[in-house]
PyMOL commands that place a pseudoatom at each C-alpha (Angstrom):
pseudoatom trace, name=CA, resn=MET, resi=1, chain=A, elem=C, hetatm=0, pos=[28.012, -60.557, 0.028]
pseudoatom trace, name=CA, resn=ASN, resi=2, chain=A, elem=C, hetatm=0, pos=[28.851, -64.281, -0.037]
pseudoatom trace, name=CA, resn=LYS, resi=3, chain=A, elem=C, hetatm=0, pos=[31.064, -65.855, 2.625]
pseudoatom trace, name=CA, resn=ILE, resi=4, chain=A, elem=C, hetatm=0, pos=[34.109, -65.835, 0.571]
pseudoatom trace, name=CA, resn=SER, resi=5, chain=A, elem=C, hetatm=0, pos=[34.121, -62.538, 0.073]
pseudoatom trace, name=CA, resn=GLU, resi=6, chain=A, elem=C, hetatm=0, pos=[33.378, -61.273, 3.860]
pseudoatom trace, name=CA, resn=ARG, resi=7, chain=A, elem=C, hetatm=0, pos=[36.275, -63.674, 4.588]
pseudoatom trace, name=CA, resn=ARG, resi=8, chain=A, elem=C, hetatm=0, pos=[38.444, -62.038, 2.261]
pseudoatom trace, name=CA, resn=LEU, resi=9, chain=A, elem=C, hetatm=0, pos=[37.427, -58.611, 3.817]
pseudoatom trace, name=CA, resn=LYS, resi=10, chain=A, elem=C, hetatm=0, pos=[38.330, -59.635, 7.158]
pseudoatom trace, name=CA, resn=GLU, resi=11, chain=A, elem=C, hetatm=0, pos=[41.655, -61.407, 6.020]
pseudoatom trace, name=CA, resn=ASN, resi=12, chain=A, elem=C, hetatm=0, pos=[42.709, -57.881, 4.476]
pseudoatom trace, name=CA, resn=GLU, resi=13, chain=A, elem=C, hetatm=0, pos=[42.033, -56.111, 7.955]
pseudoatom trace, name=CA, resn=VAL, resi=14, chain=A, elem=C, hetatm=0, pos=[44.486, -58.851, 9.651]
pseudoatom trace, name=CA, resn=ILE, resi=15, chain=A, elem=C, hetatm=0, pos=[47.176, -57.834, 7.167]
pseudoatom trace, name=CA, resn=PHE, resi=16, chain=A, elem=C, hetatm=0, pos=[47.005, -53.944, 8.216]
pseudoatom trace, name=CA, resn=ARG, resi=17, chain=A, elem=C, hetatm=0, pos=[46.955, -55.121, 11.758]
pseudoatom trace, name=CA, resn=ARG, resi=18, chain=A, elem=C, hetatm=0, pos=[50.028, -57.323, 11.220]
pseudoatom trace, name=CA, resn=ALA, resi=19, chain=A, elem=C, hetatm=0, pos=[52.143, -54.628, 9.780]
pseudoatom trace, name=CA, resn=ASN, resi=20, chain=A, elem=C, hetatm=0, pos=[50.844, -51.951, 12.614]
pseudoatom trace, name=CA, resn=THR, resi=21, chain=A, elem=C, hetatm=0, pos=[51.981, -54.462, 15.104]
pseudoatom trace, name=CA, resn=GLU, resi=22, chain=A, elem=C, hetatm=0, pos=[55.286, -54.609, 13.529]
pseudoatom trace, name=CA, resn=VAL, resi=23, chain=A, elem=C, hetatm=0, pos=[55.573, -50.800, 13.761]
pseudoatom trace, name=CA, resn=LYS, resi=24, chain=A, elem=C, hetatm=0, pos=[54.363, -50.678, 17.298]
pseudoatom trace, name=CA, resn=LYS, resi=25, chain=A, elem=C, hetatm=0, pos=[57.321, -53.194, 18.396]
pseudoatom trace, name=CA, resn=THR, resi=26, chain=A, elem=C, hetatm=0, pos=[60.074, -51.212, 16.683]
pseudoatom trace, name=CA, resn=VAL, resi=27, chain=A, elem=C, hetatm=0, pos=[59.088, -47.919, 17.915]
pseudoatom trace, name=CA, resn=GLN, resi=28, chain=A, elem=C, hetatm=0, pos=[58.683, -49.858, 21.493]
pseudoatom trace, name=CA, resn=GLU, resi=29, chain=A, elem=C, hetatm=0, pos=[62.463, -51.097, 21.075]
pseudoatom trace, name=CA, resn=LEU, resi=30, chain=A, elem=C, hetatm=0, pos=[63.805, -47.819, 19.791]
pseudoatom trace, name=CA, resn=LYS, resi=31, chain=A, elem=C, hetatm=0, pos=[61.794, -45.520, 22.302]
pseudoatom trace, name=CA, resn=GLY, resi=32, chain=A, elem=C, hetatm=0, pos=[60.992, -47.961, 25.366]
pseudoatom trace, name=CA, resn=SER, resi=33, chain=A, elem=C, hetatm=0, pos=[57.897, -49.586, 26.034]
pseudoatom trace, name=CA, resn=LYS, resi=34, chain=A, elem=C, hetatm=0, pos=[55.919, -46.581, 27.777]
pseudoatom trace, name=CA, resn=THR, resi=35, chain=A, elem=C, hetatm=0, pos=[56.860, -43.908, 25.138]
pseudoatom trace, name=CA, resn=LYS, resi=36, chain=A, elem=C, hetatm=0, pos=[54.044, -41.269, 25.169]
pseudoatom trace, name=CA, resn=THR, resi=37, chain=A, elem=C, hetatm=0, pos=[55.033, -40.262, 21.416]
pseudoatom trace, name=CA, resn=THR, resi=38, chain=A, elem=C, hetatm=0, pos=[52.131, -40.933, 18.725]
pseudoatom trace, name=CA, resn=ILE, resi=39, chain=A, elem=C, hetatm=0, pos=[53.150, -42.733, 15.524]
pseudoatom trace, name=CA, resn=PRO, resi=40, chain=A, elem=C, hetatm=0, pos=[51.021, -43.355, 12.224]
pseudoatom trace, name=CA, resn=PHE, resi=41, chain=A, elem=C, hetatm=0, pos=[49.419, -46.800, 12.135]
pseudoatom trace, name=CA, resn=PHE, resi=42, chain=A, elem=C, hetatm=0, pos=[47.643, -47.562, 8.735]
pseudoatom trace, name=CA, resn=CYS, resi=43, chain=A, elem=C, hetatm=0, pos=[43.866, -47.913, 9.001]
pseudoatom trace, name=CA, resn=GLU, resi=44, chain=A, elem=C, hetatm=0, pos=[42.973, -51.817, 9.543]
pseudoatom trace, name=CA, resn=CYS, resi=45, chain=A, elem=C, hetatm=0, pos=[39.969, -51.521, 7.088]
pseudoatom trace, name=CA, resn=SER, resi=46, chain=A, elem=C, hetatm=0, pos=[39.260, -54.178, 4.224]
pseudoatom trace, name=CA, resn=ASP, resi=47, chain=A, elem=C, hetatm=0, pos=[40.418, -51.780, 1.640]
pseudoatom trace, name=CA, resn=MET, resi=48, chain=A, elem=C, hetatm=0, pos=[43.482, -52.997, 0.496]
pseudoatom trace, name=CA, resn=ASN, resi=49, chain=A, elem=C, hetatm=0, pos=[44.168, -49.513, -1.253]
pseudoatom trace, name=CA, resn=CYS, resi=50, chain=A, elem=C, hetatm=0, pos=[43.867, -47.571, 1.868]
pseudoatom trace, name=CA, resn=ARG, resi=51, chain=A, elem=C, hetatm=0, pos=[46.903, -45.940, 3.047]
pseudoatom trace, name=CA, resn=GLU, resi=52, chain=A, elem=C, hetatm=0, pos=[44.877, -43.715, 5.664]
pseudoatom trace, name=CA, resn=GLN, resi=53, chain=A, elem=C, hetatm=0, pos=[46.824, -43.454, 8.815]
pseudoatom trace, name=CA, resn=ILE, resi=54, chain=A, elem=C, hetatm=0, pos=[45.734, -43.215, 12.275]
pseudoatom trace, name=CA, resn=GLU, resi=55, chain=A, elem=C, hetatm=0, pos=[47.893, -41.457, 15.126]
pseudoatom trace, name=CA, resn=LEU, resi=56, chain=A, elem=C, hetatm=0, pos=[48.071, -43.481, 18.362]
pseudoatom trace, name=CA, resn=THR, resi=57, chain=A, elem=C, hetatm=0, pos=[50.716, -44.113, 20.988]
pseudoatom trace, name=CA, resn=PRO, resi=58, chain=A, elem=C, hetatm=0, pos=[51.898, -47.548, 21.171]
pseudoatom trace, name=CA, resn=SER, resi=59, chain=A, elem=C, hetatm=0, pos=[50.149, -48.180, 24.367]
pseudoatom trace, name=CA, resn=GLN, resi=60, chain=A, elem=C, hetatm=0, pos=[46.923, -46.859, 22.865]
pseudoatom trace, name=CA, resn=TYR, resi=61, chain=A, elem=C, hetatm=0, pos=[47.004, -49.104, 20.059]
pseudoatom trace, name=CA, resn=GLU, resi=62, chain=A, elem=C, hetatm=0, pos=[48.055, -52.048, 22.237]
pseudoatom trace, name=CA, resn=GLU, resi=63, chain=A, elem=C, hetatm=0, pos=[45.161, -51.577, 24.537]
pseudoatom trace, name=CA, resn=THR, resi=64, chain=A, elem=C, hetatm=0, pos=[42.616, -51.220, 21.377]
pseudoatom trace, name=CA, resn=HIS, resi=65, chain=A, elem=C, hetatm=0, pos=[44.008, -54.653, 20.386]
pseudoatom trace, name=CA, resn=LYS, resi=66, chain=A, elem=C, hetatm=0, pos=[43.348, -56.581, 23.603]
pseudoatom trace, name=CA, resn=ASN, resi=67, chain=A, elem=C, hetatm=0, pos=[40.096, -57.814, 21.839]
pseudoatom trace, name=CA, resn=ALA, resi=68, chain=A, elem=C, hetatm=0, pos=[41.355, -59.719, 19.172]
pseudoatom trace, name=CA, resn=LYS, resi=69, chain=A, elem=C, hetatm=0, pos=[38.435, -59.024, 17.183]
pseudoatom trace, name=CA, resn=GLN, resi=70, chain=A, elem=C, hetatm=0, pos=[38.810, -55.239, 17.380]
pseudoatom trace, name=CA, resn=PHE, resi=71, chain=A, elem=C, hetatm=0, pos=[40.336, -53.199, 14.481]
pseudoatom trace, name=CA, resn=ILE, resi=72, chain=A, elem=C, hetatm=0, pos=[40.962, -49.410, 14.156]
pseudoatom trace, name=CA, resn=VAL, resi=73, chain=A, elem=C, hetatm=0, pos=[39.258, -47.851, 11.143]
pseudoatom trace, name=CA, resn=ILE, resi=74, chain=A, elem=C, hetatm=0, pos=[38.988, -44.146, 9.603]
pseudoatom trace, name=CA, resn=ASP, resi=75, chain=A, elem=C, hetatm=0, pos=[35.627, -43.016, 10.688]
pseudoatom trace, name=CA, resn=GLY, resi=76, chain=A, elem=C, hetatm=0, pos=[33.493, -44.394, 7.240]
pseudoatom trace, name=CA, resn=HIS, resi=77, chain=A, elem=C, hetatm=0, pos=[35.735, -47.230, 6.414]
pseudoatom trace, name=CA, resn=GLU, resi=78, chain=A, elem=C, hetatm=0, pos=[33.362, -49.586, 8.456]
pseudoatom trace, name=CA, resn=ILE, resi=79, chain=A, elem=C, hetatm=0, pos=[31.672, -52.543, 6.412]
pseudoatom trace, name=CA, resn=PRO, resi=80, chain=A, elem=C, hetatm=0, pos=[28.264, -53.269, 8.335]
pseudoatom trace, name=CA, resn=LYS, resi=81, chain=A, elem=C, hetatm=0, pos=[28.130, -56.906, 6.858]
pseudoatom trace, name=CA, resn=ILE, resi=82, chain=A, elem=C, hetatm=0, pos=[31.321, -57.920, 8.694]
pseudoatom trace, name=CA, resn=GLU, resi=83, chain=A, elem=C, hetatm=0, pos=[31.526, -55.841, 11.855]
pseudoatom trace, name=CA, resn=LYS, resi=84, chain=A, elem=C, hetatm=0, pos=[30.088, -53.266, 14.164]
pseudoatom trace, name=CA, resn=PRO, resi=85, chain=A, elem=C, hetatm=0, pos=[31.379, -50.010, 15.661]
pseudoatom trace, name=CA, resn=VAL, resi=86, chain=A, elem=C, hetatm=0, pos=[31.851, -50.302, 19.307]
pseudoatom trace, name=CA, resn=ALA, resi=87, chain=A, elem=C, hetatm=0, pos=[34.017, -46.937, 19.970]
pseudoatom trace, name=CA, resn=SER, resi=88, chain=A, elem=C, hetatm=0, pos=[34.305, -43.550, 18.339]
pseudoatom trace, name=CA, resn=ARG, resi=89, chain=A, elem=C, hetatm=0, pos=[37.578, -41.686, 18.805]
pseudoatom trace, name=CA, resn=ARG, resi=90, chain=A, elem=C, hetatm=0, pos=[38.723, -38.359, 17.184]
pseudoatom trace, name=CA, resn=LYS, resi=91, chain=A, elem=C, hetatm=0, pos=[38.948, -39.230, 13.536]
pseudoatom trace, name=CA, resn=PHE, resi=92, chain=A, elem=C, hetatm=0, pos=[38.757, -42.982, 13.816]
pseudoatom trace, name=CA, resn=ASN, resi=93, chain=A, elem=C, hetatm=0, pos=[36.482, -45.760, 15.172]
pseudoatom trace, name=CA, resn=ILE, resi=94, chain=A, elem=C, hetatm=0, pos=[37.246, -49.254, 16.952]
pseudoatom trace, name=CA, resn=VAL, resi=95, chain=A, elem=C, hetatm=0, pos=[35.454, -51.713, 15.352]
pseudoatom trace, name=CA, resn=GLU, resi=96, chain=A, elem=C, hetatm=0, pos=[34.342, -55.397, 16.290]
pseudoatom trace, name=CA, resn=LYS, resi=97, chain=A, elem=C, hetatm=0, pos=[34.341, -58.285, 13.723]
pseudoatom trace, name=CA, resn=PHE, resi=98, chain=A, elem=C, hetatm=0, pos=[31.285, -60.633, 13.652]
pseudoatom trace, name=CA, resn=GLY, resi=99, chain=A, elem=C, hetatm=0, pos=[31.921, -64.095, 14.283]
pseudoatom trace, name=CA, resn=ILE, resi=100, chain=A, elem=C, hetatm=0, pos=[35.752, -65.104, 14.581]
pseudoatom trace, name=CA, resn=ALA, resi=101, chain=A, elem=C, hetatm=0, pos=[38.095, -62.958, 13.290]
pseudoatom trace, name=CA, resn=PRO, resi=102, chain=A, elem=C, hetatm=0, pos=[41.112, -64.493, 11.384]
pseudoatom trace, name=CA, resn=GLU, resi=103, chain=A, elem=C, hetatm=0, pos=[44.442, -65.099, 13.114]
pseudoatom trace, name=CA, resn=PRO, resi=104, chain=A, elem=C, hetatm=0, pos=[47.417, -63.273, 11.473]
pseudoatom trace, name=CA, resn=ASN, resi=105, chain=A, elem=C, hetatm=0, pos=[49.014, -66.206, 10.306]
pseudoatom trace, name=CA, resn=GLU, resi=106, chain=A, elem=C, hetatm=0, pos=[45.871, -67.296, 8.076]
pseudoatom trace, name=CA, resn=ALA, resi=107, chain=A, elem=C, hetatm=0, pos=[45.867, -64.335, 5.882]
for i in range(1, 107): cmd.bond("trace and resi %d" % i, "trace and resi %d" % (i + 1))
show_as sticks, trace
zoom trace
C-alpha cells in the first residue's frame, strides 16, 4: 500500500468522524449534554461504503475521541497497515492511527 492510499484511508475515517460529531452535537442540544440515551454513530472505518452503526451515548463517543488519533470501528473493520486496536468493546473496537491523523478540515 503506498503512502497516498494510506492517507486516503485515514481521510475516509475523518469524514465519518465529522458526521458523527455533528450527530452528537445535535443530540446534546436536543436532550442535554449528559443524556444517557444511546444513539447510532457511523462506523469510522476506511470503507466509504460502510454504513454500519455503533450504539453509544454522546459522552461515550466524546470520551473515545479525546485522543484525536482514535476512531471507533466495527469489529473486523480494522486495517493493520494504518492503525492498531487499542480497546475492544462489545461489537466494536477503538483503533489508533499510526503517525499523525488528518485533521477534519484536511479531508
